C-alpha positions in Angstrom: 34.8 148.2 85.2 38.0 149.8 86.4 36.1 152.8 87.7 33.7 150.6 89.6 36.6 148.7 91.1 38.3 151.9 92.2 35.0 153.2 93.6 34.5 150.0 95.5 38.0 150.2 97.0 37.5 153.8 98.0 34.1 153.0 99.5 35.5 150.1 101.5 38.3 152.3 102.8 35.9 155.0 103.9 33.7 152.5 105.6 36.7 151.0 107.4 37.8 154.4 108.6 34.3 155.1 109.9 34.1 151.8 111.6 37.4 152.2 113.3 36.9 155.9 114.2 33.2 155.9 115.0 31.4 159.2 114.7 34.1 161.3 116.3 36.5 163.5 114.4 39.9 162.1 113.5 42.6 164.0 115.3 45.7 165.3 113.6 47.8 162.7 115.5 45.6 159.9 114.2 45.9 161.3 110.7 49.7 161.2 111.0 49.6 157.7 112.6 47.5 156.2 109.8 49.2 158.1 107.0 46.0 160.0 106.0 48.1 163.2 106.0 49.7 161.9 102.7 46.4 162.4 100.8 46.9 165.2 98.2 50.6 165.3 98.8 51.7 162.5 96.5 51.1 161.8 92.8 51.1 158.0 92.2 51.3 156.8 88.6 51.3 153.4 87.1 53.2 153.1 83.8 54.0 150.5 81.1 56.0 151.0 77.9 53.2 149.7 75.7 49.4 149.2 75.9 49.5 145.8 74.1 51.8 142.8 74.4 52.2 139.3 72.9 50.8 136.7 75.2 53.9 135.0 76.8 56.1 138.1 76.7 57.4 140.0 79.7 55.6 143.2 80.7 57.7 145.8 82.4 55.7 147.5 85.2 56.7 150.9 86.7 55.2 152.8 89.5 56.3 156.4 90.2 55.5 158.3 93.4 56.1 162.0 93.4 55.9 164.5 96.2 53.7 167.3 94.8 53.5 169.3 98.0 55.8 172.1 99.2 57.0 170.2 102.2 59.0 167.0 103.0 56.7 164.0 103.2 57.7 161.1 105.5 56.6 157.7 104.2 56.3 155.2 107.0 56.4 151.5 106.2 55.3 148.7 108.7 57.5 146.1 107.0 60.5 146.0 104.7 58.2 145.8 101.7 57.9 149.2 99.9 55.6 148.5 97.0 53.4 145.9 95.3 51.9 145.4 91.8 48.5 143.8 91.1 47.1 142.5 87.8 43.4 141.9 87.4 41.2 140.5 84.7 37.5 141.1 84.8 37.9 141.9 88.5 39.7 138.7 89.4 43.3 138.9 90.8 45.6 137.2 88.3 49.0 138.1 89.6 50.5 139.8 92.6 54.2 140.6 92.7 54.6 140.0 96.4 52.7 136.7 96.5 55.6 134.4 97.2 58.0 136.9 98.8 58.7 137.0 102.6 58.8 140.4 104.3 59.9 141.2 107.8 58.0 143.4 110.2 60.7 146.0 110.3 59.4 149.5 110.5 61.1 152.0 108.2 60.6 155.4 106.7 61.7 157.5 103.7 61.7 161.2 103.5 60.6 162.6 100.1 61.4 166.2 99.5 59.2 168.5 97.5 59.4 167.5 93.8 61.3 164.3 94.5 60.1 161.0 93.2 60.5 157.3 93.9 60.2 154.7 91.2 59.7 150.9 91.5 59.9 148.5 88.6 59.1 144.8 88.2 58.5 142.4 85.4 55.3 140.4 85.0 56.1 137.2 83.1 53.0 136.5 81.1 54.4 133.1 80.0 53.4 131.9 83.5 49.7 132.7 83.1 47.4 129.9 83.8 45.3 128.5 81.0 42.2 130.1 82.5 43.6 133.5 81.8 44.2 133.7 78.1 44.8 136.9 76.1 42.5 139.9 76.6 42.4 143.0 78.6 44.1 143.2 82.0 44.1 146.0 84.6 47.3 146.9 86.4 47.8 148.9 89.6 50.7 149.7 91.8 50.6 150.2 95.6 53.0 152.0 97.8 52.9 149.8 100.9 53.0 152.6 103.5 51.1 152.2 106.8 48.2 153.8 104.9 48.7 152.2 101.4 48.6 154.5 98.4 47.4 153.1 95.1 48.3 154.4 91.6 45.9 154.8 88.8 44.7 151.7 87.1 45.9 151.2 83.5 44.7 148.7 81.0 46.9 146.6 78.9 46.1 143.9 76.3 47.6 140.5 75.8 47.1 139.0 72.3 47.8 135.4 71.2 
């Protein structure tokens, strides 16, 4: 399930790039402008302390972004939002950290030196889950909200009654 979701997202991204770029080659300038030059330079990991939680308890989410290249990586952000977290159940979006948060269209950037990391943490309050989403398996992913968003790996966590 998770692999098919990731495959679908990658496929849609590739299609979007082809649609916007046509059949011509993408220039180095365009790669820099879209953030495609970041591919292969960053390691993005999604982490939780446990793989199972009691339904109604808080779940601490952590995303780590590490520069695995030998050069300084400049992360460009189109707004003052830097990250987001998404929770899915059976492919349906159940929770998104940024859902009710306002962000300003203020461009910003962060330089990440070789070997340096950024970490972002938030808490998912499972006590606020709607009745249609009881216990079971959920998929969690973090996204670095750069101009060319970078997703972490999906991880599965369980919520038990």
